[in-house]
N, C-alpha and C positions, 0 to 999 in steps of 0.2 A: 680332338680336345685332350690334352694334355692328364686327363685323370682315366680317361680310357685307352690310352696309349700307355701310361704307367701300371695299367695291369687289374687300375680300380674296378669293382664291382659293386653293387648294392652288397650291403649286407642283410644276412638273414633276418627276419624282422619279426615278431610274433604280436599279435593280436591284444591288448587288453580283453577281460574278461567280458566287459560292457561292449568293448566295438565288435569281437566275437558276438555277443549275443543280438546286437544288432544284426550283424549280417544273417544270422540263421534266420533273426523277422522277415528279415525283405526278402530271401530265399522262400519263406512261407508263403508271405503274401505275393508272389508272383506265382508261385505253382497253386492257380488259379483251380485246377481239377483233382489238387490236391495227390497228384500221378507219382510225388517224391522224385521230380525232373524238373528241369523249365525246359519249354523250347525255344528255339532261337528267340521268336518274338519277346516271352517274358525275359528272356537273358538278357535283351536291351533293356526293357523296363528297371529292372535290375540296376543294369550299369548307370542306367539314366539317376536313380535315388540315391544309390551309393556316390558317384564320381561326380553328378551333375553333367553329364553328355550323354548324349545315343552314340554309341559305337556305330563305325564306319562298316559296310557291308566289308572289305576288308576283314577287319578285326573279327564280326562273329563269324564269317566263315572259317577263317585260325581256329577260334574255339571250338565249332561245330566240330569242324574236321579232327579234334584232337580229343572230341570223346568216344565212350566206347560203342559200336556203332548196336551192337545189340540190347544197347537201354534208346528209349526214346528221348533223352534230352541229356540234358547236363545235372549229375546227380550232386545231393548237397555237398558231400567230401571234394568232386570236382569244384565245384563254386566257390568254395571256400578257400581253395591253393588258389584257382584264378587269383579271388581278389585281395589274395594278400599277397601274390605276386603285383599285382596293377597298383596294390597301397606301396609296397616294398620299391617299387619303381617311381614312386610317383615323391616318395621321401626324399631317395634322391637324388632325382634331377635338383628338388626345392633344393638341399642344402648344397649343391655345385651351384646354384646361384647366389647361396648366400656368399659362399667362399668367394664367387667371382665378383662380386658386388661389395666386398671388403675391399679386394684389391680395386677396385676401378670406382676411385678417393674423388674422384673429378666428375664420375655421373656420364661419364663420353659414351657409355655399353662395349668399348674397346680396352683392351690393356695396351697399354705402351712402352716401350725398353723397361724406360725408369719403371713403373708403377711395377712390373712384373722382376726387377732386382730389389726394389722394396718390399715385395711379400716377398719373396726367397730370402733377404737379408730376416724378416720377422720369423717365419717358420723355418728354417734351415740355415742360419747365419754361417756354419762352416762350409759350406757348398761352395764350390770355385765359382768365381765368377766366366769361366770358360765354359764351363756344362749348365751355365743359368743363359749363356746365349748359346746354343745349341739347344735347346729347347726351348728358346723363344723363337729360333731361326727356322727350328723345324715344323713349327704351329704356321710359321708364313704363308708356305708351300704345301702347304695342305688347300 
């Protein structure tokens, strides 16, 4: 993908106070035993509540392996950081989707060289056609 090759990364994003409050409320609701941490299963429920999907075994394993082994689950601070990163990634994917859709003027689900040229003419009019061709050709190879 062009954006990841160009070094674009999701920007740091901060939750609004109301969103942050919602995350804390979800954490507390899922911390059934009031231990101050979420078990693996409670974490999955929290993700369903916030993002509308059940995390895969791989995602849950990755999260649980990143947790301090001296605790019995995911602490609130860790949970908030995980949720923020997930939200950041979700917003970044949406931004890329919007950019792609703006360039895909014929709604084909792919960009032709002409689409690519028109897009670059709008966003970077001084960029040479040679560079545009190189970028487009590099994408075809992948």
